[in-house]
C-alpha positions as CSV (number, residue, x, y, z in Angstrom):
1,M,-38.6,25.5,-28.6
2,S,-38.4,27.4,-31.9
3,E,-41.5,28.7,-33.6
4,Q,-42.6,26.9,-36.7
5,K,-45.7,27.9,-38.7
6,T,-46.2,24.6,-40.6
7,P,-45.9,21.2,-39.0
8,V,-43.3,19.0,-40.8
9,S,-46.1,16.5,-41.6
10,E,-47.6,19.2,-43.9
11,Y,-44.4,20.0,-45.7
12,S,-44.4,19.3,-49.5
13,P,-41.8,16.9,-50.9
14,L,-39.9,20.0,-52.2
15,E,-39.9,21.5,-48.7
16,L,-38.7,18.2,-47.2
17,I,-35.8,17.9,-49.6
18,T,-34.9,21.5,-49.0
19,Y,-34.9,21.1,-45.2
20,L,-32.9,17.9,-45.4
21,F,-30.3,19.7,-47.6
22,S,-30.3,22.7,-45.3
23,H,-29.5,20.6,-42.3
24,L,-26.5,19.2,-44.1
25,Q,-25.4,22.6,-45.4
26,L,-25.6,24.2,-42.0
27,A,-23.5,21.5,-40.3
28,D,-20.5,23.8,-40.6
29,N,-22.6,26.9,-39.7
30,Q,-22.4,28.3,-43.2
31,I,-23.8,27.7,-46.7
32,D,-21.3,27.9,-49.5
33,W,-22.3,28.9,-53.0
34,E,-21.3,25.4,-54.3
35,E,-23.6,23.7,-51.8
36,K,-26.5,26.0,-52.8
37,E,-25.9,25.1,-56.5
38,V,-26.1,21.4,-55.7
39,W,-29.4,22.0,-53.8
40,A,-30.8,23.9,-56.8
41,E,-29.7,21.2,-59.3
42,S,-31.2,18.6,-57.1
43,L,-34.5,20.3,-56.9
44,T,-34.5,20.6,-60.7
45,K,-33.8,16.8,-60.9
46,F,-36.6,15.9,-58.4
47,F,-39.1,18.6,-59.3
48,P,-38.6,19.8,-62.9
49,D,-41.7,22.0,-62.8
50,H,-40.8,23.9,-59.6
51,T,-40.5,27.6,-59.6
52,P,-37.0,28.8,-58.5
53,E,-38.5,31.8,-56.7
54,R,-40.7,29.6,-54.5
55,A,-37.8,27.2,-53.9
56,Q,-35.6,30.2,-52.8
57,E,-38.3,31.3,-50.4
58,I,-38.5,27.8,-48.9
59,F,-34.7,27.7,-48.7
60,Q,-34.6,31.0,-46.8
61,R,-37.3,29.8,-44.4
62,A,-35.5,26.5,-43.8
63,F,-32.2,28.3,-43.2
64,Q,-33.7,30.8,-40.7
65,F,-35.7,28.1,-38.9
66,I,-32.8,25.6,-38.5
67,I,-30.3,28.2,-37.3
68,S,-32.9,29.3,-34.6
69,M,-32.8,25.8,-33.1
70,N,-30.5,24.3,-30.6
71,D,-28.6,21.0,-31.4
72,F,-31.3,18.8,-29.8
73,E,-34.1,20.6,-31.7
74,Q,-32.2,20.4,-35.0
75,K,-31.7,16.6,-34.6
76,N,-35.3,16.0,-33.8
77,H,-36.4,18.2,-36.7
78,L,-34.1,16.3,-39.1
79,I,-35.5,12.9,-37.8
80,T,-39.0,14.2,-38.5
81,V,-38.1,15.4,-42.0
82,C,-36.6,11.9,-42.7
83,D,-39.7,10.2,-41.4
84,Q,-41.8,12.3,-43.7
85,L,-39.5,11.7,-46.7
86,K,-40.1,8.0,-46.3
87,K,-43.8,8.6,-46.7
88,H,-43.3,10.4,-50.0
89,F,-40.5,8.4,-51.6
90,S,-39.6,4.7,-51.8
91,K,-36.4,3.4,-50.3
92,D,-35.1,2.6,-53.8
93,H,-35.9,6.1,-55.0
94,L,-34.2,7.6,-52.0
95,Q,-31.1,5.4,-52.5
96,S,-30.8,5.8,-56.2
97,N,-31.7,9.4,-56.5
98,L,-31.3,11.2,-53.2
99,S,-28.2,9.5,-51.9
100,P,-26.0,10.5,-54.9
101,R,-27.2,14.1,-54.6
102,L,-26.4,14.2,-50.8
103,T,-22.9,12.8,-51.7
104,K,-22.4,15.6,-54.2
105,L,-23.6,18.1,-51.6
106,I,-21.2,16.9,-48.9
107,D,-18.3,17.1,-51.4
108,A,-19.3,20.5,-52.8
109,D,-17.3,22.7,-50.5
110,G,-14.3,20.4,-50.4
111,I,-14.3,20.1,-46.6
112,I,-16.0,17.3,-44.7
113,L,-16.5,18.1,-41.0
114,S,-17.3,15.7,-38.2
115,A,-20.7,17.5,-37.8
116,E,-21.5,16.6,-41.4
117,T,-20.6,12.9,-40.9
118,E,-22.8,12.8,-37.8
119,I,-25.7,14.2,-39.8
120,V,-25.0,11.7,-42.6
121,S,-25.1,8.8,-40.2
122,L,-28.4,10.0,-38.8
123,I,-29.9,10.4,-42.3
124,E,-28.6,6.9,-43.3
125,E,-30.1,5.4,-40.2
126,K,-33.5,7.1,-40.5
127,L,-33.9,6.7,-44.3
128,D,-32.3,3.3,-44.4
129,I,-29.9,4.3,-47.2
130,K,-26.2,4.5,-47.8
131,I,-24.5,7.8,-48.5
132,D,-21.0,7.7,-49.9
133,I,-18.8,10.2,-48.1
134,P,-15.9,11.2,-50.4
135,D,-12.4,10.5,-49.1
136,Q,-10.5,13.6,-48.0
């Protein structure tokens, strides 16, 4: 199992959103500039007072942590992140605010892979929200 210094239960809401976005971004084993911009815009929308430097540190940590895991560990980590998000945000907030940002993220690089749709399905199930996957 991969090493992790902070348990998911102790992640801040900003960390939870960043890890969630990172899981989706890494579905195709790379992070495009457009995807990173959607993540940054989303953080500004959710956390207007955040510092970009700290967010970038969290982003790097999330990226390194997620790529160090195997598929099973990644899936379990994503489930735990979703469980924690439900403790911080209402279902309505997740549907009306997070879901559109995830749709924008999925569409950002212009290519939607089956790995992304699998992650979207898991997120929808665990957060009990609907994410619109753009038509190709």
